[in-house]
N, CA, C and O of each residue as an XYZ file, in Angstrom:
768
protein
N     -43.247    -85.261     -3.814
C     -41.912    -85.206     -4.401
C     -41.818    -85.085     -5.819
O     -42.588    -85.758     -6.504
N     -41.053    -84.384     -6.320
C     -40.918    -83.680     -7.792
C     -40.232    -85.011     -8.471
O     -39.065    -84.842     -8.826
N     -40.688    -86.063     -8.657
C     -39.530    -87.458     -9.204
C     -40.136    -88.053    -10.419
O     -41.183    -87.601    -10.884
N     -39.556    -88.979    -10.903
C     -40.118    -89.813    -12.227
C     -39.023    -90.581    -12.080
O     -37.878    -90.228    -11.799
N     -39.677    -92.209    -12.398
C     -38.631    -93.105    -13.079
C     -39.565    -93.661    -14.367
O     -40.752    -93.983    -14.388
N     -38.656    -93.645    -15.321
C     -39.114    -94.357    -16.620
C     -38.029    -95.294    -17.000
O     -36.829    -95.026    -16.944
N     -38.614    -96.558    -17.439
C     -38.054    -97.467    -18.077
C     -38.714    -97.497    -19.369
O     -39.911    -97.221    -19.437
N     -37.954    -97.848    -20.541
C     -38.625    -97.666    -21.772
C     -37.382    -98.826    -22.718
O     -36.199    -98.490    -22.763
N     -37.786    -99.941    -23.297
C     -37.059   -100.870    -23.948
C     -37.758   -101.288    -25.520
O     -38.895   -101.675    -25.791
N     -36.643   -101.049    -26.342
C     -37.017   -101.044    -27.844
C     -36.105   -101.930    -28.430
O     -35.251   -102.419    -27.690
N     -36.122   -102.256    -29.712
C     -35.211   -103.221    -30.382
C     -33.696   -102.508    -30.360
O     -32.634   -103.131    -30.353
N     -33.830   -101.251    -30.352
C     -32.709   -100.060    -30.471
C     -32.098    -99.936    -29.137
O     -30.870    -99.872    -29.071
N     -32.883    -99.893    -27.962
C     -32.444    -99.018    -26.680
C     -32.937    -99.380    -25.817
O     -34.167    -99.415    -25.792
N     -32.057    -99.867    -24.582
C     -32.985   -100.097    -23.303
C     -32.406    -99.098    -22.594
O     -31.206    -98.826    -22.622
N     -33.442    -98.411    -21.802
C     -33.177    -97.029    -21.015
C     -33.815    -97.267    -19.482
O     -34.896    -97.802    -19.238
N     -32.863    -96.729    -18.520
C     -33.809    -97.022    -16.858
C     -32.804    -95.535    -16.678
O     -31.588    -95.345    -16.694
N     -34.278    -94.433    -16.466
C     -33.992    -93.238    -15.484
C     -34.891    -92.875    -14.565
O     -36.109    -93.052    -14.565
N     -34.151    -92.315    -13.727
C     -34.728    -91.634    -12.209
C     -34.311    -90.149    -12.272
O     -33.130    -89.813    -12.365
N     -35.412    -89.215    -12.215
C     -35.260    -88.146    -12.288
C     -35.845    -87.278    -10.972
O     -37.013    -87.443    -10.620
N     -34.844    -86.226    -10.181
C     -35.499    -85.717     -9.030
C     -35.169    -84.123     -9.657
O     -34.058    -83.773    -10.056
N     -36.413    -83.247     -9.644
C     -36.193    -81.807     -9.888
C     -35.676    -80.871     -9.092
O     -35.408    -79.693     -9.329
N     -35.517    -81.767     -7.739
C     -34.889    -80.548     -6.487
C     -33.663    -81.468     -6.273
O     -33.330    -81.604     -5.096
N     -32.947    -82.110     -7.187
C     -31.597    -82.409     -6.733
C     -31.429    -83.803     -6.223
O     -32.248    -84.633     -5.828
N     -30.096    -83.820     -6.348
C     -29.783    -85.318     -6.070
C     -28.510    -86.137     -6.652
O     -27.768    -85.435     -7.338
N     -28.120    -87.487     -6.506
C     -27.206    -88.111     -7.345
C     -27.204    -87.813     -8.727
O     -28.261    -87.715     -9.351
N     -25.633    -87.600     -9.469
C     -25.800    -87.594    -10.963
C     -24.979    -88.944    -11.369
O     -23.855    -89.269    -10.987
N     -25.770    -89.570    -12.164
C     -24.711    -91.094    -12.705
C     -25.284    -91.535    -13.988
O     -26.272    -92.266    -14.068
N     -24.539    -91.002    -15.120
C     -25.066    -90.992    -16.599
C     -24.128    -92.261    -17.091
O     -22.966    -92.361    -16.697
N     -24.648    -93.089    -17.863
C     -23.939    -94.045    -18.547
C     -24.648    -94.310    -19.825
O     -25.470    -95.226    -19.863
N     -24.385    -93.539    -20.946
C     -24.966    -93.877    -22.021
C     -24.313    -94.929    -23.282
O     -24.938    -95.530    -24.157
N     -22.730    -94.898    -22.996
C     -22.052    -95.720    -23.728
C     -21.467    -94.690    -24.880
O     -20.723    -95.204    -25.715
N     -21.716    -93.416    -24.979
C     -21.308    -92.361    -25.676
C     -20.686    -91.264    -24.877
O     -21.394    -90.480    -24.244
N     -19.288    -91.180    -24.888
C     -18.455    -90.439    -23.524
C     -18.787    -88.919    -23.585
O     -19.088    -88.343    -22.539
N     -18.741    -88.213    -24.828
C     -19.195    -86.684    -25.126
C     -20.722    -86.493    -24.633
O     -21.136    -85.479    -24.071
N     -21.437    -87.561    -24.916
C     -23.134    -87.005    -24.573
C     -23.140    -87.597    -23.122
O     -24.031    -87.092    -22.441
N     -22.385    -88.533    -22.466
C     -22.587    -88.523    -20.820
C     -22.123    -87.187    -20.250
O     -22.595    -86.739    -19.205
N     -21.044    -86.469    -21.071
C     -20.913    -85.137    -20.557
C     -21.632    -84.324    -20.271
O     -21.847    -83.649    -19.265
N     -22.186    -84.445    -21.642
C     -23.401    -83.186    -21.820
C     -24.418    -83.467    -20.802
O     -24.866    -82.556    -20.106
N     -24.845    -84.809    -20.667
C     -25.892    -85.297    -19.626
C     -25.632    -84.875    -18.327
O     -26.510    -84.287    -17.695
N     -24.242    -85.159    -17.718
C     -23.923    -84.732    -16.577
C     -23.954    -83.001    -16.386
O     -24.366    -82.482    -15.348
N     -23.480    -82.263    -17.486
C     -23.504    -80.850    -17.481
C     -24.945    -80.342    -17.056
O     -25.187    -79.496    -16.195
N     -25.980    -81.136    -17.953
C     -27.459    -80.694    -17.745
C     -27.917    -80.946    -16.633
O     -28.742    -80.144    -16.195
N     -27.651    -81.807    -16.026
C     -27.963    -82.290    -14.673
C     -27.363    -81.270    -13.750
O     -28.053    -80.350    -13.312
N     -26.013    -81.418    -13.424
C     -25.610    -80.333    -12.694
C     -25.711    -79.035    -12.670
O     -25.656    -78.383    -11.627
N     -25.897    -78.460    -14.018
C     -26.327    -76.981    -14.028
C     -27.811    -76.629    -13.997
O     -28.304    -75.519    -13.799
N     -28.523    -77.964    -14.268
C     -30.248    -77.539    -13.530
C     -30.511    -77.659    -12.209
O     -31.436    -77.130    -11.592
N     -29.369    -78.623    -11.653
C     -29.585    -78.730    -10.008
C     -30.486    -79.871     -9.960
O     -31.023    -80.050     -8.867
N     -30.817    -80.804    -11.033
C     -31.308    -82.114    -11.058
C     -30.699    -83.073    -10.839
O     -29.555    -83.113    -11.292
N     -31.245    -84.304    -10.007
C     -31.083    -85.553     -9.734
C     -31.111    -86.277    -10.860
O     -32.149    -86.201    -11.517
N     -30.200    -86.998    -11.280
C     -30.238    -87.880    -12.425
C     -29.587    -88.924    -12.577
O     -28.363    -88.886    -12.708
N     -30.402    -90.262    -12.591
C     -29.702    -91.567    -12.697
C     -30.311    -91.731    -14.011
O     -31.467    -91.442    -14.319
N     -29.079    -92.404    -15.010
C     -29.794    -92.707    -16.066
C     -28.360    -93.826    -16.688
O     -27.140    -93.682    -16.763
N     -29.380    -94.983    -17.056
C     -28.441    -96.115    -17.637
C     -29.012    -96.280    -19.214
O     -30.223    -96.278    -19.432
N     -27.976    -96.429    -20.339
C     -28.308    -96.750    -21.700
C     -27.645    -97.793    -22.009
O     -26.442    -97.926    -21.786
N     -28.439    -98.705    -22.600
C     -28.099    -99.618    -23.651
C     -28.286    -99.241    -25.184
O     -29.482    -99.376    -25.444
N     -27.797    -98.953    -25.951
C     -28.215    -98.581    -27.264
C     -27.175    -99.612    -28.474
O     -25.975    -99.880    -28.412
N     -27.973    -99.915    -29.272
C     -27.185   -100.245    -30.699
C     -26.262    -99.311    -31.258
O     -26.545    -98.508    -32.147
N     -24.852    -99.473    -30.562
C     -23.987    -98.196    -30.647
C     -22.926    -98.735    -31.931
O     -22.086    -98.063    -32.529
N     -23.357   -100.484    -32.157
C     -22.394   -100.825    -33.152
C     -23.512   -100.383    -34.485
O     -23.292   -100.972    -35.544
N     -24.403    -99.623    -34.471
C     -25.032    -99.027    -35.737
C     -24.269    -97.632    -35.836
O     -23.281    -97.318    -36.500
N     -25.062    -96.899    -34.948
C     -24.360    -95.328    -34.636
C     -24.994    -94.762    -33.509
O     -25.728    -95.502    -32.853
N     -24.841    -93.527    -33.144
C     -25.270    -93.049    -32.143
C     -26.565    -92.447    -31.888
O     -26.914    -91.980    -30.804
N     -27.470    -92.498    -33.273
C     -28.405    -91.879    -33.384
C     -29.684    -92.373    -32.304
O     -30.417    -91.618    -31.666
N     -29.698    -93.757    -32.316
C     -30.686    -94.049    -31.616
C     -31.051    -94.146    -30.172
O     -32.072    -94.264    -29.495
N     -29.604    -94.029    -29.982
C     -29.214    -93.437    -28.448
C     -29.681    -92.554    -27.794
O     -30.412    -92.509    -26.804
N     -28.987    -91.522    -28.703
C     -29.139    -90.020    -28.359
C     -30.561    -89.639    -28.355
O     -31.044    -89.075    -27.373
N     -31.357    -89.959    -29.557
C     -32.688    -89.633    -29.703
C     -33.625    -90.344    -28.476
O     -34.494    -89.633    -27.969
N     -33.488    -91.501    -28.075
C     -34.398    -92.333    -27.569
C     -34.110    -91.552    -26.078
O     -35.099    -91.321    -25.383
N     -32.857    -91.173    -25.617
C     -32.493    -90.453    -24.325
C     -33.548    -88.982    -24.314
O     -34.235    -88.426    -23.458
N     -33.278    -88.775    -25.545
C     -34.395    -87.410    -25.220
C     -35.755    -87.796    -24.996
O     -36.421    -87.118    -24.213
N     -36.242    -88.735    -25.539
C     -37.642    -89.411    -25.292
C     -38.047    -89.664    -23.987
O     -39.221    -89.595    -23.623
N     -36.922    -90.012    -23.130
C     -37.147    -90.703    -21.868
C     -36.958    -89.612    -20.884
O     -37.668    -89.496    -19.885
N     -35.862    -88.712    -21.226
C     -35.767    -87.397    -20.016
C     -36.682    -86.747    -20.563
O     -37.041    -86.025    -19.632
N     -37.407    -86.455    -21.547
C     -38.739    -85.563    -21.681
C     -39.833    -86.261    -20.893
O     -40.325    -85.599    -19.979
N     -40.243    -87.349    -21.072
C     -41.330    -87.779    -20.484
C     -41.262    -88.011    -18.836
O     -42.216    -88.110    -18.064
N     -39.907    -88.065    -18.549
C     -39.669    -87.808    -16.885
C     -39.717    -86.653    -16.121
O     -39.999    -86.614    -14.924
N     -39.382    -85.534    -16.969
C     -40.187    -84.294    -16.783
C     -41.313    -83.860    -16.850
O     -41.691    -82.883    -16.203
N     -42.146    -84.626    -17.773
C     -43.163    -84.552    -17.840
C     -44.286    -84.873    -16.779
O     -45.279    -84.224    -16.453
N     -43.655    -86.455    -16.221
C     -44.179    -86.868    -15.264
C     -43.945    -86.308    -14.082
O     -44.940    -86.311    -13.358
N     -42.730    -85.699    -13.499
C     -42.219    -85.028    -12.338
C     -42.824    -83.708    -12.132
O     -42.867    -83.266    -10.984
N     -43.323    -82.989    -13.162
C     -43.974    -81.928    -13.300
C     -45.400    -82.225    -12.795
O     -45.812    -81.362    -12.020
N     -46.069    -83.019    -12.993
C     -47.481    -83.156    -12.357
C     -48.124    -82.577    -13.449
O     -48.004    -82.881    -14.635
N     -49.115    -81.346    -12.723
C     -50.182    -80.667    -13.275
C     -49.265    -79.294    -13.604
O     -49.748    -78.473    -14.384
N     -48.296    -79.113    -13.169
C     -47.572    -77.809    -13.268
C     -47.655    -76.879    -12.399
O     -47.105    -75.793    -12.581
N     -48.539    -77.234    -11.042
C     -48.595    -76.170    -10.371
C     -47.568    -75.602     -9.669
O     -46.620    -76.339     -9.399
N     -47.536    -74.418     -9.297
C     -46.489    -73.774     -8.333
C     -45.012    -73.834     -9.217
O     -43.916    -74.040     -8.695
N     -45.201    -73.653    -10.362
C     -43.837    -73.774    -11.163
C     -43.877    -72.340    -11.618
O     -44.898    -71.670    -11.466
N     -42.800    -71.860    -12.169
C     -42.053    -70.376    -12.598
C     -42.703    -70.414    -14.084
O     -43.151    -69.389    -14.596
N     -42.723    -71.710    -14.757
C     -43.346    -71.885    -15.805
C     -42.310    -71.281    -17.075
O     -42.102    -71.983    -18.065
N     -41.884    -70.334    -16.977
C     -40.961    -69.838    -17.948
C     -39.427    -69.640    -17.642
O     -39.227    -69.315    -16.472
N     -38.179    -69.774    -18.504
C     -36.944    -69.482    -18.148
C     -36.097    -69.521    -19.111
O     -36.111    -70.440    -19.930
N     -35.182    -68.469    -19.157
C     -34.381    -67.962    -20.571
C     -32.843    -67.902    -19.929
O     -32.843    -67.736    -18.709
N     -31.781    -67.991    -20.439
C     -30.845    -68.325    -19.998
C     -29.417    -68.381    -21.069
O     -29.239    -69.410    -21.721
N     -28.642    -67.463    -21.170
C     -27.490    -67.163    -22.138
C     -26.179    -67.937    -21.341
O     -25.965    -67.757    -20.142
N     -25.288    -68.885    -22.261
C     -24.693    -69.538    -21.695
C     -23.019    -69.204    -22.157
O     -22.885    -70.081    -23.010
N     -22.172    -68.744    -22.128
C     -20.952    -68.881    -22.851
C     -19.987    -69.634    -22.585
O     -19.631    -69.754    -21.413
N     -19.359    -70.297    -23.585
C     -18.162    -71.228    -23.462
C     -17.270    -70.434    -24.301
O     -17.555    -70.125    -25.458
N     -15.962    -70.037    -23.587
C     -14.779    -69.746    -24.412
C     -15.151    -69.091    -25.754
O     -15.231    -67.887    -25.511
N     -15.399    -69.294    -26.969
C     -15.688    -68.123    -28.254
C     -17.144    -68.527    -28.236
O     -17.885    -67.731    -28.813
N     -17.581    -69.336    -27.826
C     -18.927    -69.788    -28.186
C     -19.771    -69.100    -27.081
O     -19.454    -68.987    -25.897
N     -20.965    -68.639    -27.715
C     -22.512    -68.186    -26.712
C     -23.533    -68.946    -27.428
O     -23.672    -69.277    -28.605
N     -24.229    -69.126    -26.318
C     -25.706    -70.031    -26.709
C     -26.933    -69.302    -25.689
O     -26.752    -68.701    -24.630
N     -28.050    -69.544    -26.307
C     -29.061    -69.165    -25.470
C     -30.271    -70.247    -25.565
O     -30.462    -71.019    -26.505
N     -30.924    -70.145    -24.566
C     -32.260    -71.332    -24.507
C     -33.406    -70.447    -23.700
O     -33.213    -69.673    -22.762
N     -34.721    -70.810    -24.380
C     -35.890    -70.312    -23.960
C     -36.955    -71.439    -23.690
O     -37.132    -72.385    -24.458
N     -37.607    -71.249    -22.584
C     -38.399    -72.643    -22.429
C     -40.018    -71.921    -21.669
O     -40.137    -71.142    -20.723
N     -40.692    -72.332    -22.224
C     -42.046    -72.222    -21.544
C     -42.736    -73.762    -21.362
O     -42.920    -74.611    -22.234
N     -43.042    -73.815    -19.950
C     -43.468    -75.431    -19.620
C     -45.096    -75.422    -20.129
O     -45.970    -75.541    -19.271
N     -45.368    -75.312    -21.199
C     -46.695    -74.784    -21.703
C     -47.717    -75.965    -21.829
O     -48.918    -75.702    -21.755
N     -47.249    -77.396    -22.035
C     -48.406    -78.182    -22.400
C     -48.303    -78.103    -24.136
O     -48.968    -78.866    -24.836
N     -47.537    -77.252    -24.612
C     -47.623    -77.370    -26.168
C     -46.193    -77.499    -26.561
O     -45.419    -76.555    -26.401
N     -45.739    -78.865    -27.175
C     -44.505    -79.045    -27.436
C     -44.003    -78.654    -29.152
O     -44.282    -79.065    -30.278
N     -43.086    -77.591    -28.522
C     -42.313    -77.231    -30.126
C     -41.020    -76.824    -29.799
O     -40.659    -76.544    -28.656
N     -40.244    -76.786    -30.908
C     -38.716    -76.612    -30.725
C     -38.442    -75.829    -32.182
O     -38.751    -76.131    -33.335
N     -37.780    -74.781    -31.658
C     -37.128    -74.005    -32.610
C     -35.537    -73.781    -32.346
O     -35.153    -73.120    -31.382
N     -34.878    -74.221    -33.029
C     -33.441    -74.910    -33.133
C     -32.456    -73.950    -34.097
O     -32.668    -74.034    -35.307
N     -31.522    -73.153    -33.702
C     -30.672    -72.293    -34.407
C     -29.035    -72.718    -33.926
O     -28.353    -72.209    -33.036
N     -28.710    -73.808    -34.841
C     -27.387    -73.899    -34.595
C     -26.464    -74.330    -35.625
O     -27.047    -74.865    -36.568
N     -25.332    -74.269    -35.725
C     -24.528    -75.198    -36.802
C     -23.452    -75.582    -36.053
O     -23.014    -74.964    -35.083
N     -22.930    -76.838    -36.608
C     -21.775    -77.317    -35.838
C     -20.435    -77.401    -37.020
O     -20.691    -78.096    -38.003
N     -19.233    -76.836    -36.988
C     -18.322    -76.626    -37.911
C     -17.776    -78.125    -37.890
O     -17.527    -78.628    -38.985
N     -17.551    -78.945    -36.641
C     -17.114    -80.248    -36.850
C     -17.884    -81.183    -36.761
O     -18.830    -81.015    -35.992
N     -17.802    -82.245    -37.352
C     -19.135    -83.299    -37.508
C     -19.146    -83.963    -36.040
O     -20.277    -84.170    -35.598
N     -18.133    -84.307    -35.267
C     -17.782    -85.035    -34.303
C     -17.097    -84.529    -33.083
O     -15.992    -83.991    -33.156
N     -17.770    -84.701    -31.903
C     -17.405    -84.493    -30.720
C     -16.995    -85.839    -30.304
O     -17.909    -86.656    -30.203
N     -15.587    -86.303    -29.994
C     -15.353    -87.787    -30.033
C     -16.203    -88.664    -30.447
O     -16.325    -88.570    -31.669
N     -17.008    -89.677    -29.886
C     -17.831    -90.600    -30.653
C     -19.243    -89.973    -30.756
O     -20.262    -90.658    -30.849
N     -19.225    -88.423    -30.728
C     -20.608    -88.018    -30.616
C     -20.854    -87.331    -31.829
O     -19.950    -86.604    -32.240
N     -22.060    -87.432    -32.582
C     -22.371    -86.930    -33.710
C     -22.724    -85.565    -33.592
O     -23.880    -85.587    -33.169
N     -22.357    -84.349    -33.737
C     -22.838    -83.181    -33.203
C     -24.184    -82.745    -33.865
O     -24.919    -81.979    -33.243
N     -24.521    -83.187    -35.056
C     -25.603    -82.664    -35.525
C     -26.841    -83.477    -34.534
O     -27.838    -82.766    -34.411
N     -26.917    -84.510    -33.989
C     -27.685    -85.275    -33.487
C     -28.330    -84.569    -31.891
O     -29.019    -85.083    -31.009
N     -27.675    -83.037    -32.055
C     -28.050    -82.335    -30.781
C     -29.144    -81.798    -31.053
O     -29.733    -81.554    -30.000
N     -29.931    -81.375    -32.261
C     -30.892    -81.033    -32.853
C     -32.058    -82.221    -32.029
O     -32.958    -81.924    -31.243
N     -31.684    -83.547    -32.502
C     -32.374    -84.862    -32.091
C     -32.948    -84.990    -30.993
O     -34.136    -85.183    -30.737
N     -31.877    -84.853    -30.207
C     -31.890    -84.809    -28.821
C     -32.802    -83.885    -28.423
O     -33.779    -84.354    -27.838
N     -32.754    -82.238    -28.629
C     -33.454    -81.306    -28.375
C     -35.115    -81.451    -28.570
O     -36.056    -81.060    -27.880
N     -35.039    -82.170    -29.787
C     -36.672    -82.288    -30.401
C     -37.198    -82.946    -29.676
O     -38.269    -82.476    -29.292
N     -36.758    -84.505    -29.011
C     -37.199    -85.370    -28.612
C     -37.478    -85.165    -26.895
O     -38.355    -85.735    -26.245
N     -36.697    -84.411    -26.504
C     -36.817    -83.946    -25.109
C     -38.062    -82.718    -25.041
O     -39.075    -82.739    -24.342
N     -37.686    -81.819    -25.864
C     -38.901    -80.705    -26.035
C     -40.590    -81.454    -26.116
O     -41.455    -81.336    -25.248
N     -40.697    -82.157    -27.314
C     -42.207    -82.956    -27.444
C     -42.311    -83.950    -26.450
O     -43.474    -84.337    -26.333
N     -41.415    -84.568    -25.603
C     -42.105    -85.712    -24.807
C     -42.074    -84.864    -23.283
O     -42.733    -85.280    -22.330
N     -41.473    -83.995    -23.223
C     -41.782    -82.886    -22.098
C     -43.007    -82.179    -22.096
O     -43.686    -81.941    -21.097
N     -43.280    -81.828    -23.360
C     -44.481    -81.391    -23.787
C     -44.171    -79.730    -23.370
O     -44.977    -79.066    -22.718
N     -43.130    -79.309    -23.765
C     -42.426    -77.719    -23.507
C     -42.409    -77.115    -24.896
O     -42.357    -77.779    -25.932
N     -42.455    -75.840    -24.825
C     -41.938    -75.225    -26.242
C     -40.441    -74.432    -25.744
O     -40.249    -73.535    -24.923
N     -39.667    -75.065    -26.479
C     -37.956    -74.552    -26.672
C     -37.464    -74.110    -27.522
O     -37.539    -74.658    -28.621
N     -36.848    -73.079    -27.359
C     -36.135    -72.226    -28.102
C     -34.742    -72.258    -27.984
O     -34.383    -71.664    -26.968
N     -33.785    -72.743    -28.663
C     -32.450    -72.948    -28.516
C     -31.651    -71.924    -29.783
O     -32.262    -71.769    -30.840
N     -30.419    -71.327    -29.615
C     -30.163    -70.775    -30.667
C     -28.269    -70.503    -30.165
O     -27.922    -69.786    -29.227
N     -27.459    -71.169    -30.940
C     -26.217    -70.765    -30.654
C     -25.652    -69.466    -31.394
O     -25.538    -69.541    -32.618
N     -25.233    -68.097    -30.649
C     -25.387    -66.874    -31.512
C     -23.934    -66.600    -31.939
O     -23.615    -65.642    -32.644
N     -23.036    -67.570    -31.429
C     -21.824    -67.318    -32.648
C     -20.914    -68.583    -31.626
O     -21.185    -68.924    -30.475
N     -19.865    -69.050    -32.459
C     -18.874    -70.012    -31.884
C     -18.137    -70.797    -32.798
O     -18.697    -70.435    -33.833
N     -17.188    -71.702    -33.200
C     -16.327    -72.061    -33.921
C     -15.872    -73.548    -33.630
O     -15.349    -74.320    -34.434
N     -16.157    -73.760    -32.422
C     -15.829    -75.061    -31.683
C     -17.221    -75.974    -31.452
O     -18.111    -75.753    -30.631
N     -17.140    -77.016    -32.384
C     -18.422    -77.936    -31.958
C     -18.702    -78.352    -30.494
O     -19.829    -78.323    -30.000
N     -17.605    -78.735    -29.856
C     -17.786    -78.841    -28.318
C     -18.101    -77.640    -27.720
O     -18.970    -77.751    -26.856
N     -17.698    -76.583    -27.892
C     -18.210    -75.662    -27.166
C     -19.626    -75.154    -27.440
O     -20.472    -74.846    -26.600
N     -19.726    -75.125    -28.767
C     -21.156    -74.764    -29.319
C     -22.140    -75.982    -28.551
O     -23.010    -75.605    -27.767
N     -21.966    -77.310    -28.800
C     -22.700    -78.108    -28.130
C     -23.142    -78.293    -26.504
O     -24.218    -78.645    -26.020
N     -21.766    -77.879    -25.815
C     -21.927    -77.637    -24.487
C     -22.664    -76.454    -24.003
O     -23.401    -76.586    -23.026
N     -22.539    -75.308    -24.591
C     -23.104    -73.756    -24.096
C     -24.560    -74.080    -24.615
O     -25.382    -73.293    -24.147
N     -25.072    -74.993    -25.425
C     -26.640    -75.185    -25.640
C     -27.080    -75.941    -24.385
O     -27.975    -75.498    -23.666
N     -26.396    -77.162    -24.114
C     -26.829    -77.962    -23.039
C     -27.093    -77.172    -21.870
O     -28.174    -77.271    -21.289
N     -26.187    -76.394    -21.482
C     -26.125    -75.958    -20.268
C     -26.995    -74.744    -20.426
O     -27.727    -74.546    -19.456
N     -27.085    -73.966    -21.319
C     -28.365    -73.006    -21.547
C     -29.776    -73.742    -21.404
O     -30.674    -73.131    -20.823
N     -29.965    -74.745    -21.798
C     -31.080    -75.463    -21.813
C     -31.547    -76.087    -20.265
O     -32.685    -76.114    -19.796
N     -30.418    -76.516    -19.718
C     -30.338    -76.716    -18.469
C     -30.496    -75.539    -17.320
O     -31.096    -75.505    -16.246
N     -29.957    -74.912    -17.796
C     -30.414    -73.221    -16.589
C     -31.634    -72.814    -16.779
O     -32.383    -72.604    -15.826
N     -32.027    -72.636    -18.123
C     -33.499    -72.073    -18.361
C     -34.583    -73.257    -17.974
O     -35.741    -72.874    -17.805
N     -34.287    -74.730    -17.815
C     -35.184    -75.437    -17.306
C     -35.272    -75.378    -15.574
O     -36.228    -75.581    -14.826
N     -34.171    -75.093    -15.352
C     -34.232    -74.926    -13.612
C     -34.989    -73.727    -13.516
O     -35.828    -73.937    -12.640
N     -35.119    -72.615    -13.954
C     -35.779    -71.435    -13.850
C     -37.118    -71.642    -13.842
O     -37.879    -71.287    -12.942
N     -37.527    -72.436    -15.225
C     -38.788    -72.757    -15.324
C     -39.560    -73.725    -14.503
O     -40.739    -73.441    -14.289
N     -39.135    -74.689    -14.070
C     -39.643    -75.665    -13.060
C     -39.513    -75.343    -11.347
O     -40.091    -75.892    -10.409
N     -38.580    -74.302    -11.362
C     -38.451    -73.670     -9.928
C     -39.962    -73.197     -9.094
O     -40.676    -72.213     -9.289
N     -40.091    -74.262     -8.165
C     -41.406    -73.708     -7.392
C     -41.342    -72.490     -6.862
O     -40.339    -72.001     -6.342
N     -42.678    -71.845     -7.011
C     -42.895    -70.577     -6.223
C     -43.845    -70.647     -5.263
O     -44.282    -69.649     -4.691
N     -44.231    -71.865     -5.023
C     -44.884    -72.067     -3.394
C     -46.576    -71.312     -3.809
O     -47.281    -70.789     -2.946
N     -46.882    -71.395     -4.967
C     -48.185    -70.528     -5.232
C     -49.500    -71.741     -4.718
O     -50.512    -71.552     -4.044
N     -48.934    -73.052     -5.395
C     -49.984    -73.953     -5.155
C     -50.972    -73.622     -6.586
O     -52.025    -74.251     -6.696
N     -50.619    -72.712     -7.553
C     -51.716    -72.756     -8.534
C     -50.750    -72.948    -10.229
O     -49.538    -73.049    -10.419
N     -51.497    -72.942    -10.865
C     -50.979    -72.987    -12.547
C     -50.799    -71.737    -12.818
O     -51.725    -70.983    -12.519
N     -49.672    -71.202    -13.404
C     -49.678    -69.906    -14.192
C     -49.998    -70.045    -15.485
O     -49.248    -70.221    -16.445
N     -51.383    -69.937    -15.433
C     -52.064    -69.840    -16.858
C     -53.452    -69.146    -16.666
O     -54.085    -69.319    -15.624
N     -53.837    -68.495    -17.502
C     -55.371    -67.569    -17.764
C     -55.988    -68.512    -17.412
O     -56.720    -68.483    -16.422
N     -55.743    -69.983    -18.469
C     -57.010    -71.302    -18.496
C     -56.906    -71.791    -17.508
O     -57.908    -72.479    -17.313
N     -56.073    -71.855    -16.526
C     -55.954    -72.580    -14.999
C     -55.505    -73.730    -15.182
O     -55.166    -74.477    -14.264
N     -55.447    -74.017    -16.434
C     -54.360    -75.689    -16.357
C     -53.321    -75.410    -17.706
O     -53.478    -74.686    -18.689
N     -52.464    -76.096    -17.399
C     -51.518    -76.306    -18.872
C     -51.080    -77.792    -19.034
O     -50.408    -78.135    -20.007
């Protein structure tokens, strides 16, 4: 079963997360409405089961909640993938959303890296700081130990740009973690 349960408590956040790579219930509560929307979209479009509860220091701002959620979600993917045998390993996907178009490409390589190319014309999407999208993606990529490239090709609405980015990553991740039934690790090294 490709699942993981992660708990992480710091002075800034208290997070409980359950992940099933092969689907299941989606229930997300971070205390940040727009971020909940992004993570619900991520799970739904990726075909992942995701139960997530975050208690963060939102009295300060939304930074710790967003970044720490990326850390925990990344760790969950790493744990659920185990030795990474029988997965497709690579995934790439474009997602349009109204005037915005975004792209994501993933290698479940064991080598964490992020290339992020997006700008947000509006500073906020509801109570979510648009610039934290890169912080989430970085925390996610480095803790999942994946190489992640994300790019907003164009767009003028920060809501559409962010949502197309999250959905592109979800679809690319869905393709990369898809089981191919080989029992083998897709690497000339034999390990990832």
